C-alpha positions as CSV (number, residue, x, y, z in Angstrom):
1,M,-112.0,-114.1,67.5
2,G,-115.2,-112.1,68.1
3,A,-118.6,-112.9,66.7
4,Q,-118.5,-110.1,64.2
5,Q,-115.2,-111.1,62.8
6,R,-116.4,-114.7,62.4
7,V,-119.4,-113.5,60.4
8,F,-117.3,-111.3,58.1
9,K,-114.7,-114.0,57.6
10,Q,-117.4,-116.5,56.6
11,K,-118.9,-113.9,54.1
12,I,-115.4,-113.3,52.6
13,R,-114.9,-117.1,52.1
14,S,-118.3,-117.6,50.5
15,T,-118.0,-114.6,48.3
16,S,-114.5,-115.7,47.2
17,S,-115.9,-119.1,46.2
18,L,-118.6,-117.5,44.2
19,R,-116.1,-115.2,42.5
20,K,-114.1,-118.3,41.3
21,I,-117.3,-119.7,39.7
22,F,-118.1,-116.3,38.1
23,K,-114.6,-115.9,36.7
24,A,-114.6,-119.5,35.3
25,M,-117.9,-118.9,33.6
26,E,-116.7,-115.6,32.2
27,L,-113.6,-117.3,30.6
28,I,-115.7,-120.2,29.2
29,A,-118.2,-117.8,27.6
30,A,-115.3,-115.7,26.1
31,S,-113.9,-118.8,24.5
32,R,-117.3,-120.0,23.1
33,I,-118.0,-116.6,21.6
34,Q,-115.2,-117.0,19.1
35,K,-116.3,-120.5,18.2
36,A,-119.9,-119.3,17.7
37,I,-118.8,-116.5,15.4
38,A,-116.5,-118.8,13.5
39,R,-119.4,-121.3,12.9
40,S,-121.7,-118.5,11.8
41,Q,-119.1,-117.2,9.3
42,A,-118.5,-120.7,8.0
43,A,-122.2,-121.1,7.3
44,S,-122.5,-117.7,5.6
45,P,-121.3,-118.7,2.0
46,Y,-124.0,-121.4,1.8
47,A,-126.7,-119.1,3.1
48,N,-125.6,-116.4,0.6
49,A,-125.6,-118.7,-2.4
50,L,-129.0,-120.2,-1.4
51,T,-130.5,-116.8,-0.9
52,R,-129.4,-115.7,-4.4
53,A,-130.9,-118.9,-5.9
54,V,-134.2,-118.4,-4.1
55,S,-134.3,-114.7,-5.0
56,A,-133.7,-115.6,-8.7
57,V,-136.5,-118.2,-8.8
58,A,-138.9,-116.0,-6.9
59,S,-138.3,-112.9,-8.9
60,E,-137.9,-114.3,-12.4
61,S,-140.2,-117.2,-12.5
62,N,-143.5,-115.4,-11.7
63,V,-144.9,-118.6,-10.2
64,D,-147.7,-118.5,-7.6
65,H,-146.3,-120.7,-4.9
66,V,-147.8,-121.4,-1.5
67,L,-144.6,-120.3,0.2
68,T,-144.4,-117.0,-1.6
69,T,-148.0,-116.0,-2.1
70,E,-149.7,-113.7,0.4
71,P,-152.9,-115.4,1.8
72,E,-156.1,-113.5,1.4
73,T,-156.9,-113.8,5.1
74,V,-154.5,-114.5,8.0
75,S,-156.3,-116.1,11.0
76,R,-153.4,-117.8,12.8
77,A,-149.6,-117.1,13.0
78,A,-146.8,-119.2,14.3
79,V,-144.1,-117.5,16.5
80,L,-140.8,-119.3,17.0
81,V,-139.0,-117.9,20.0
82,V,-135.2,-118.7,20.1
83,G,-134.0,-118.4,23.7
84,P,-131.3,-119.9,25.9
85,D,-131.3,-123.1,27.8
86,R,-129.4,-121.6,30.8
87,G,-129.4,-118.4,32.8
88,F,-126.5,-116.3,34.1
89,A,-126.7,-114.2,31.0
90,G,-127.9,-110.9,32.4
91,A,-131.0,-109.4,30.7
92,Y,-130.6,-111.6,27.6
93,S,-133.7,-113.7,28.2
94,A,-135.8,-110.8,29.5
95,N,-135.1,-108.7,26.5
96,L,-135.8,-111.5,24.1
97,L,-139.1,-112.5,25.8
98,R,-140.1,-108.8,25.9
99,E,-139.6,-108.6,22.1
100,A,-141.6,-111.8,21.7
101,E,-144.5,-110.5,23.8
102,E,-144.6,-107.3,21.7
103,L,-144.9,-109.4,18.6
104,V,-147.7,-111.5,20.1
105,R,-149.6,-108.3,21.2
106,L,-149.2,-106.9,17.7
107,L,-150.6,-110.1,16.1
108,H,-153.5,-110.2,18.5
109,S,-154.3,-106.6,17.7
110,E,-154.5,-107.6,14.1
111,G,-157.0,-110.3,15.0
112,K,-154.7,-113.2,14.6
113,D,-154.3,-116.2,16.9
114,V,-150.8,-117.1,17.9
115,A,-149.2,-120.6,18.0
116,L,-146.0,-120.6,20.0
117,F,-142.9,-122.6,19.2
118,T,-139.9,-122.3,21.5
119,V,-136.2,-123.1,21.5
120,G,-134.4,-123.2,24.8
121,G,-135.5,-124.0,28.3
122,K,-135.9,-120.3,29.4
123,A,-138.6,-119.6,26.8
124,E,-140.4,-122.9,27.5
125,N,-140.4,-122.2,31.2
126,Y,-141.6,-118.6,30.7
127,Y,-144.7,-119.6,28.8
128,T,-145.4,-122.8,30.8
129,F,-145.3,-120.9,34.1
130,R,-148.0,-118.5,32.6
131,D,-150.2,-121.4,31.3
132,R,-149.6,-120.4,27.7
133,A,-150.0,-123.3,25.2
134,I,-146.9,-124.3,23.4
135,E,-147.3,-126.2,20.1
136,R,-143.8,-127.6,20.3
137,S,-140.5,-126.9,22.0
138,W,-136.8,-127.8,21.6
139,T,-134.2,-127.7,24.3
140,G,-130.6,-128.7,24.9
141,F,-128.7,-127.1,21.9
142,S,-129.1,-123.3,22.3
143,E,-125.3,-122.9,22.8
144,T,-124.2,-125.3,20.0
145,P,-126.9,-125.5,17.4
146,T,-126.4,-127.8,14.4
147,P,-127.9,-127.9,10.9
148,E,-129.9,-131.0,12.0
149,N,-131.5,-128.9,14.7
150,A,-132.5,-126.2,12.2
151,R,-133.8,-128.8,9.8
152,E,-136.0,-130.4,12.5
153,I,-137.4,-127.0,13.5
154,G,-138.0,-126.1,9.8
155,E,-139.8,-129.3,9.1
156,A,-142.1,-128.8,12.0
157,L,-142.9,-125.2,11.0
158,L,-143.5,-126.1,7.4
159,Q,-145.7,-129.0,8.4
160,S,-147.8,-126.6,10.5
161,F,-147.8,-124.0,7.6
162,N,-149.0,-126.6,5.0
163,A,-151.7,-127.9,7.3
164,E,-155.3,-126.7,7.0
165,S,-156.8,-124.3,9.4
166,A,-159.1,-127.0,10.8
167,E,-156.0,-129.0,11.6
168,N,-154.4,-126.1,13.6
169,G,-152.5,-124.9,10.6
170,V,-150.9,-121.4,10.4
171,D,-150.9,-118.8,7.7
172,E,-147.7,-117.0,8.7
173,I,-144.5,-117.9,10.5
174,Y,-142.4,-115.4,12.5
175,I,-139.1,-116.0,14.3
176,V,-137.9,-114.0,17.3
177,F,-134.2,-114.2,18.1
178,T,-131.2,-112.0,19.3
179,K,-129.1,-110.6,16.4
180,F,-125.4,-110.7,17.2
181,V,-123.8,-107.4,16.1
182,S,-120.6,-107.4,18.3
183,S,-119.4,-108.6,21.7
184,V,-121.1,-105.6,23.3
185,K,-124.1,-105.2,21.1
186,H,-126.8,-107.8,20.4
187,D,-130.4,-106.7,19.7
188,P,-133.5,-108.9,19.9
189,E,-135.7,-108.7,16.8
190,Y,-138.4,-110.6,14.9
191,R,-138.8,-111.4,11.3
192,R,-141.4,-113.1,9.1
193,L,-140.2,-116.3,7.6
194,L,-143.4,-117.3,5.7
195,P,-144.9,-116.3,3.4
196,L,-141.5,-115.8,2.1
197,E,-140.0,-112.3,2.0
198,V,-136.9,-112.7,-0.1
199,V,-134.1,-110.6,1.5
200,D,-130.5,-109.8,0.6
201,A,-127.9,-112.4,1.3
202,D,-126.1,-110.1,3.8
203,E,-129.2,-109.8,5.8
204,V,-129.7,-113.5,6.0
205,A,-126.1,-114.1,7.3
206,T,-126.9,-112.3,10.6
207,G,-124.5,-114.5,12.6
208,G,-121.4,-113.1,10.9
209,G,-121.0,-110.2,13.3
210,S,-118.8,-107.5,11.9
211,A,-117.9,-109.2,8.7
212,P,-117.9,-106.7,5.8
213,A,-120.8,-107.0,3.3
214,A,-120.1,-108.2,-0.2
215,P,-121.1,-105.9,-3.0
216,A,-124.4,-106.9,-4.7
217,A,-124.2,-108.4,-8.1
218,A,-126.8,-108.8,-10.8
219,F,-128.7,-112.1,-11.0
220,P,-127.7,-114.4,-13.9
221,L,-130.4,-115.7,-16.2
222,Y,-131.7,-119.1,-15.2
223,E,-133.5,-121.9,-17.0
224,F,-135.6,-124.1,-14.6
225,E,-135.8,-127.8,-15.0
226,P,-138.2,-129.5,-14.7
227,S,-140.1,-126.4,-13.7
228,A,-139.8,-123.2,-11.6
229,E,-142.4,-124.6,-9.2
230,A,-140.5,-127.8,-8.7
231,V,-137.3,-125.8,-8.1
232,L,-139.2,-123.7,-5.5
233,D,-140.5,-126.9,-3.8
234,S,-136.9,-128.0,-3.4
235,L,-135.2,-124.7,-2.6
236,L,-137.5,-122.9,-0.2
237,P,-137.5,-125.5,2.6
238,R,-133.7,-125.4,2.5
239,Y,-133.8,-121.7,2.5
240,I,-136.0,-121.7,5.6
241,D,-133.6,-124.1,7.3
242,S,-130.7,-121.8,6.5
243,R,-132.6,-118.8,7.9
244,I,-133.4,-120.7,11.1
245,L,-129.8,-122.0,11.4
246,S,-128.5,-118.4,10.9
247,A,-130.8,-117.2,13.7
248,L,-129.7,-120.1,16.0
249,L,-126.1,-119.3,15.5
250,S,-126.6,-115.6,16.0
251,A,-128.6,-116.2,19.2
252,S,-125.8,-118.6,20.4
253,A,-123.1,-115.9,19.9
254,S,-125.4,-113.3,21.6
255,E,-126.0,-115.7,24.5
256,Q,-122.3,-116.2,25.1
257,A,-121.5,-112.5,24.8
258,S,-124.3,-111.7,27.3
259,R,-123.1,-114.3,29.7
260,Q,-119.5,-113.1,29.5
261,A,-120.6,-109.5,30.3
262,A,-122.9,-110.7,33.1
263,M,-120.2,-112.8,34.7
264,K,-117.6,-110.0,34.3
265,T,-120.0,-107.7,36.2
266,A,-120.6,-110.4,38.9
267,T,-116.9,-110.9,39.3
268,D,-116.3,-107.2,39.8
269,N,-119.2,-107.0,42.3
270,A,-117.7,-110.0,44.2
271,D,-114.3,-108.1,44.4
272,D,-116.1,-105.1,45.7
273,L,-117.9,-107.2,48.3
274,I,-114.7,-108.9,49.4
275,K,-113.0,-105.5,49.9
276,T,-116.0,-104.2,51.8
277,Y,-116.2,-107.3,54.1
278,T,-112.4,-107.1,54.7
279,R,-112.7,-103.5,55.7
280,L,-115.6,-104.2,58.0
281,A,-113.7,-107.2,59.5
282,N,-110.7,-105.1,60.2
283,S,-112.9,-102.4,61.7
284,A,-114.5,-105.0,64.0
285,R,-111.1,-106.4,65.0
286,Q,-109.8,-102.9,65.8
287,A,-112.9,-102.2,67.8
288,E,-112.4,-105.4,69.8
289,I,-108.7,-104.6,70.4
290,T,-109.6,-101.1,71.5
291,Q,-112.3,-102.5,73.9
292,E,-109.8,-105.0,75.3
293,L,-107.2,-102.3,75.9
294,T,-109.8,-100.1,77.5
295,E,-110.8,-102.9,79.9
296,I,-107.1,-103.6,80.7
297,V,-106.4,-100.0,81.4
298,G,-109.6,-99.6,83.4
299,G,-108.7,-102.7,85.5
300,A,-105.2,-101.4,86.1
301,D,-106.5,-98.1,87.2
302,A,-108.9,-99.8,89.6
303,L,-106.1,-101.9,91.1
304,A,-103.9,-98.8,91.5
305,A,-106.7,-96.9,93.2
306,S,-107.4,-99.9,95.5
307,S,-103.7,-100.2,96.4
308,A,-103.5,-96.4,97.1
309,G,-106.5,-96.6,99.4
310,D,-105.0,-99.4,101.4
């Protein structure tokens, strides 16, 4: 076998090995998408009911609460960036971080300092590589977030929100995540968590994908015991946890969908490379055979000419 054939055969073997890895990752991501969507849909009823309760308290009680009252001046804002722990997801991380950078630039243009909180190794590495201070980071659960993870993040954000400015407290909290719309559409976006902007229940349940929205119903009348402020103290932290969990689940489904699409593209590219290398190997083999035949024919002609001369 000639040198060129050996090179192409080696490339074909290595590309075939990579193709097996890409195909396996594509199938794994495809199976995890359905699990992520199912988990998000299972959490939606709780998020919807909690949203209605918070909306009722906030709209009917007329209580000035620290979590719902706009501050007179905003000097520092917290930004929670929900990213993946692993790569191989195409432009998923790049699009998310681009959205986060746009939010940071917007806050800086308004004269606000930014305190960064990150979820996922990719976001943490991005800011660490650029020597950007990170208040706190969480890793290891971007693909399978749990309510405990959301509660831990929510407690850290609320602690920073309730702290004084002299103690590095914040006046606003934003979250940047990728909203899962469908298996082929997932858009990075940011939202303000605190001070609370009460939203519709359907908007909170972002991880439900293409689930149809329930028709809105009028709020019932509530009596608050012991007081509306005490009810807010109890409900709003849970509401923040549900918003964070919804964003984590939506980001998890988006990550798996992006990884499936990226691995499908990588598998197709590997198939194209294998075909190209096979064609080049065959061309090299044919060229070697042609050269060998030419040398044999030339030698035979030389021998024939030599015999005729004798």
